N, C-alpha and C positions, 0 to 999 in steps of 0.2 A: 383695413381691419381684418378682413377674412384671410388675407395672405399671411398676416402675422400668426393667426391661429394655426394655419397649415404648417408654417415653419416650426412652431412650437410642437405640434404633433409629430412632425418628422424628426425633430431633435429628441423627443421622448422615445420614439421607436428606435432610433439609432442607439441611444443610451441603453435601452433594454436589450438590444441585440449584443452590444458590447458586454453587458453584464453576464448574459448567458454564455458568451464565448469564454470569458475569463473563468467562469465557474466550471465549464467543461474542461478547460485546460488544467485547472487545479485538480480535478478528479482524475484526469489522465496521468498527471505527475504523481499523485498519491498511489495510483494503481501500479505505475512503473516502479516506484520505490518499494512497494510491498512485494512485487515479483522479484526484484533484485535481492531483497533480503532472503526470500525463500530459495532462490537459485544459489545464492552464496552459501547458505546452510547445506544444501544438497550436494554442492561441489566439494565440501570439506573432505579431503582425502584421509584424514585421521579417524574418521568415523566408519565403523563397519555397518553397512546398511541392513544387515540381517540381525543386528543386535540392538533391539529397541531399548532395553534398559541403559546400555552405554550411551546411546544417543540422548536419552532424557537426562542422564547425569551430566553429559557434556553441556547440554542446554542450561541446566541448572547452574553449572559453574559460570557460564557466560552471563547468566542473569545476576548471580551474586556478585560478580566482578563489575557489574555496571555496563557491560558491553551491550546487553539486550535490555530493552524496557520490558515491563510486565506484559504489555500487549504483544510485543514481538515474541516473548517467551511462550505465551499462551498459544499464539498462532503456530509457532514452530512445533510445539508439543502436540497440538492437535494434528498437524500435518504428519508427524512421525507416527502417531497412534492410528491415524485413519488411512494412510497410504499403505497399500498392500502390493508387494512385488509380485509380478506374474511371470 
């Protein structure tokens, strides 16, 4: 009887560890996708990095065409407005 309780506890611990691992992997994948979106935007050769209004207009065009989601548009816009070239 005691051995069955030990096996059940070990199984529960294993399931918990697997749950944490899957959750961490999902967070990593989301972070990688967000970085990819930001890097793709910053690599766009058609945008002058010194002209903030043109960047925002380009983002708005992408948003209105459905290429960017509202969340992606807001993130990219915040990045344009908050990034300062040195």
